[in-house]
C-alpha positions as CSV (number, residue, x, y, z in Angstrom):
1,M,-54.1,159.1,88.4
2,D,-51.1,158.7,90.8
3,I,-50.0,155.4,92.2
4,F,-48.5,154.9,95.6
5,A,-47.0,151.7,96.8
6,H,-49.0,150.6,99.9
7,R,-46.3,149.8,102.8
8,G,-43.9,149.5,99.8
9,V,-44.4,146.7,97.2
10,S,-46.3,144.6,99.8
11,S,-47.7,142.1,97.2
12,H,-44.0,140.6,96.6
13,Y,-42.1,141.7,99.6
14,P,-42.6,141.8,103.5
15,E,-44.6,145.0,104.1
16,N,-43.0,148.2,105.4
17,T,-39.4,146.7,105.1
18,G,-36.3,147.8,103.5
19,A,-36.9,145.2,100.7
20,A,-40.5,146.4,99.8
21,F,-39.3,150.1,99.8
22,Y,-36.3,149.4,97.7
23,A,-38.4,147.7,95.1
24,A,-40.7,150.6,95.0
25,S,-37.8,153.0,94.7
26,K,-37.1,151.5,91.3
27,L,-40.7,152.0,89.9
28,P,-41.8,155.0,87.9
29,I,-44.7,155.5,90.2
30,T,-45.7,158.6,92.3
31,G,-44.7,157.4,95.7
32,I,-45.0,155.2,98.6
33,E,-47.2,154.9,101.8
34,L,-45.8,153.7,105.2
35,D,-47.0,153.6,108.8
36,V,-45.1,154.8,111.9
37,H,-45.2,154.3,115.6
38,L,-43.2,155.4,118.5
39,T,-40.6,152.9,120.5
40,A,-40.0,153.1,124.2
41,D,-36.7,155.1,123.5
42,R,-38.7,157.5,121.2
43,E,-37.5,156.3,117.8
44,V,-39.9,156.7,115.0
45,V,-40.2,153.3,113.4
46,V,-42.0,151.8,110.5
47,I,-44.6,149.2,111.0
48,H,-48.4,149.0,110.5
49,D,-49.6,147.2,113.7
50,E,-49.4,148.3,117.1
51,T,-48.0,145.0,118.0
52,I,-45.1,143.1,116.3
53,D,-47.0,139.8,116.4
54,R,-48.1,139.7,112.8
55,T,-45.0,140.8,111.1
56,S,-42.1,139.5,113.1
57,N,-41.0,136.4,115.0
58,G,-41.7,138.3,118.4
59,T,-44.7,139.3,120.3
60,G,-45.8,142.6,122.3
61,Y,-46.3,146.1,121.7
62,V,-44.0,148.4,119.7
63,K,-44.1,151.1,122.4
64,D,-42.8,148.8,125.0
65,Y,-39.5,147.9,123.1
66,T,-36.7,150.0,122.5
67,L,-35.2,150.3,119.0
68,Q,-32.4,148.0,119.7
69,Q,-34.7,145.5,121.3
70,L,-36.8,145.5,118.2
71,R,-33.7,145.1,116.0
72,A,-33.3,141.7,117.7
73,F,-36.5,140.4,115.9
74,D,-36.9,139.2,112.2
75,F,-39.4,141.1,110.3
76,G,-39.0,139.1,107.0
77,S,-39.3,135.5,107.6
78,W,-43.0,135.5,108.2
79,Y,-43.4,136.4,104.3
80,A,-40.9,134.2,102.9
81,D,-37.6,132.4,103.9
82,E,-35.7,134.6,101.3
83,F,-36.4,137.7,103.7
84,V,-34.8,136.3,106.7
85,G,-33.0,139.0,108.6
86,E,-35.2,142.1,107.6
87,N,-35.2,144.6,110.3
88,I,-37.8,146.9,111.3
89,P,-36.7,150.4,109.7
90,R,-36.5,153.8,111.2
91,L,-38.4,156.5,109.4
92,G,-35.1,158.2,108.7
93,E,-33.7,155.2,107.0
94,V,-36.7,155.0,104.5
95,L,-36.3,158.9,104.0
96,E,-32.8,158.5,103.3
97,L,-33.3,155.8,100.6
98,F,-35.8,158.0,98.9
99,A,-33.8,161.3,99.2
100,G,-32.3,160.9,95.9
101,T,-35.5,160.0,94.0
102,H,-38.5,161.6,92.8
103,H,-41.1,159.7,95.0
104,R,-43.5,161.4,97.2
105,I,-43.7,159.7,100.8
106,N,-47.0,159.4,102.5
107,I,-46.2,159.0,106.3
108,E,-49.5,157.8,108.3
109,L,-49.4,158.5,111.8
110,K,-50.7,155.6,113.7
111,T,-51.9,157.4,116.7
112,D,-55.4,156.3,116.7
113,V,-55.0,153.6,119.2
114,F,-51.9,155.1,121.3
115,S,-51.5,158.6,121.1
116,Y,-47.6,158.5,121.1
117,E,-47.3,162.1,122.6
118,G,-44.9,164.2,120.5
119,I,-44.6,161.9,117.6
120,E,-45.9,164.6,115.2
121,T,-42.8,166.8,116.2
122,L,-40.5,163.8,115.8
123,V,-41.8,163.0,112.3
124,L,-41.6,166.7,111.2
125,K,-38.1,166.8,112.5
126,E,-37.1,163.6,110.4
127,V,-38.7,165.1,107.2
128,A,-36.8,168.5,107.7
129,T,-33.6,166.4,108.2
130,F,-33.8,165.1,104.9
131,Q,-35.2,168.2,103.2
132,M,-38.4,166.5,102.1
133,T,-41.2,168.9,103.2
134,E,-42.3,169.5,99.7
135,R,-42.4,165.6,99.0
136,V,-44.1,164.3,102.1
137,I,-47.9,163.9,102.9
138,I,-48.7,163.3,106.6
139,S,-52.0,161.4,107.1
140,S,-53.8,159.7,110.0
141,F,-57.2,158.4,111.1
142,N,-56.6,160.5,114.1
143,H,-57.6,163.9,112.8
144,E,-56.2,165.6,116.0
145,S,-52.8,164.6,114.9
146,I,-53.7,166.0,111.4
147,Q,-54.7,169.2,113.1
148,M,-51.5,169.5,115.0
149,V,-49.3,169.0,112.1
150,S,-51.2,171.6,110.1
151,Q,-50.7,174.0,112.9
152,M,-47.1,173.1,113.2
153,A,-46.1,172.9,109.6
154,P,-48.9,174.5,107.3
155,Y,-46.5,174.2,104.3
156,I,-46.6,170.4,104.6
157,E,-49.4,168.6,102.9
158,T,-51.8,166.6,105.0
159,A,-54.6,164.1,104.6
160,A,-57.4,162.9,106.7
161,L,-58.0,159.2,106.6
162,F,-61.5,158.0,106.7
163,A,-62.9,154.4,107.4
164,E,-66.5,155.7,107.4
165,I,-68.7,157.6,105.0
166,L,-69.5,161.2,105.8
167,I,-72.2,163.2,104.4
168,D,-70.3,166.4,103.9
169,F,-66.4,165.8,103.8
170,T,-65.4,169.2,102.8
171,S,-67.1,171.2,105.7
172,Y,-65.3,168.6,108.0
173,T,-62.1,168.8,106.6
174,A,-62.1,172.6,106.4
175,Q,-62.4,172.5,110.3
176,I,-59.0,170.6,110.6
177,P,-58.0,172.0,108.3
178,T,-56.7,169.7,105.5
179,N,-57.6,169.5,101.8
180,A,-56.9,166.0,101.1
181,L,-59.2,162.9,101.9
182,H,-57.9,159.2,102.0
183,V,-61.0,157.0,101.6
184,S,-61.6,153.2,101.4
185,L,-62.4,151.7,98.2
186,P,-66.2,151.3,98.8
187,T,-66.6,155.0,100.0
188,A,-64.9,156.4,96.8
189,F,-68.2,155.6,95.0
190,R,-70.3,157.5,97.3
191,K,-72.0,160.8,96.4
192,S,-70.4,162.7,99.2
193,V,-66.8,161.9,97.6
194,G,-67.9,163.1,94.2
195,A,-69.1,166.2,95.9
196,A,-65.8,166.7,97.4
197,L,-64.1,166.3,94.2
198,E,-66.4,168.8,92.6
199,K,-65.5,171.4,95.3
200,G,-61.7,170.7,94.9
201,S,-60.6,168.3,97.3
202,I,-57.8,165.9,96.7
203,V,-59.0,162.3,97.0
204,R,-56.8,159.3,97.2
205,V,-58.3,155.7,97.7
206,Y,-56.9,152.7,99.7
207,T,-56.4,149.9,99.1
208,V,-56.8,149.1,95.4
209,N,-55.7,145.8,94.2
210,D,-58.2,144.7,91.7
211,T,-57.5,146.0,88.1
212,A,-61.3,146.2,87.6
213,N,-61.6,149.2,89.9
214,V,-58.7,151.2,88.6
215,K,-60.5,152.4,85.4
216,E,-63.7,153.2,87.5
217,L,-61.7,155.3,89.9
218,Q,-59.9,157.1,87.1
219,Q,-63.2,158.0,85.4
220,L,-64.5,159.4,88.6
221,G,-61.6,161.8,88.8
222,I,-59.9,160.2,91.8
223,D,-56.4,161.7,92.2
224,A,-54.6,158.6,93.5
225,I,-54.6,155.1,94.7
226,F,-52.7,153.1,97.3
227,T,-52.1,149.5,96.1
228,D,-50.0,146.6,97.3
229,D,-49.1,145.8,93.7
230,P,-48.0,149.0,91.9
231,E,-46.6,147.4,88.9
232,K,-49.8,145.7,88.0
233,M,-51.7,148.9,88.7
234,L,-49.3,150.8,86.5
235,A,-49.6,148.4,83.7
236,T,-53.3,148.6,83.9
237,L,-53.4,152.4,83.5
238,Q,-50.9,152.4,80.6
239,G,-53.1,149.9,78.8
240,N,-50.9,146.9,78.9
């Protein structure tokens, strides 16, 4: 079962920062997961929330700031004093960090609140620049974004994110189209997910931080997990 570091190694470093991604780049895991938004000057930046309130010393929406303005804020001190000075990363900076590794990069388009017109094209351009089309997965809760990516770049793997339970995942995802499902931990144990696995769907589960769940998911045939603590999950799967 594959392991993806959720927002980097976010159990030990401030999420979605260079420090968290650098730590992940040194681990023998499958890849990382990150989230992207668009700034006022149309730069693709890596942050989970629509606002900078929770993970910086500033306030306000990402979309209302330019990259230069965002770089004036501290994105590490909220987690611990040792991370004072962490900047909000550009997507290109994270891709560059992993360009020389084996890791896959799951890019979640955070377009389910603000549509960020054109973000799909900008992300695909960044991916192409670093020649990582075969190593990325583009996911989103906004399935219109996934449909757009599937149409523009059918050679790139996409995944539909779900917070809810569907009766028939495979029929729905065929309409997008995408063959990968990213579902919440409780949803993973539902019959409809088992049926999707039987029909050949790729299923990855978020966010798995309890070692008790890992073996259960592996027995179900789940393809991958997203976890804040990839080292702990790796040790569990290796029987350590």
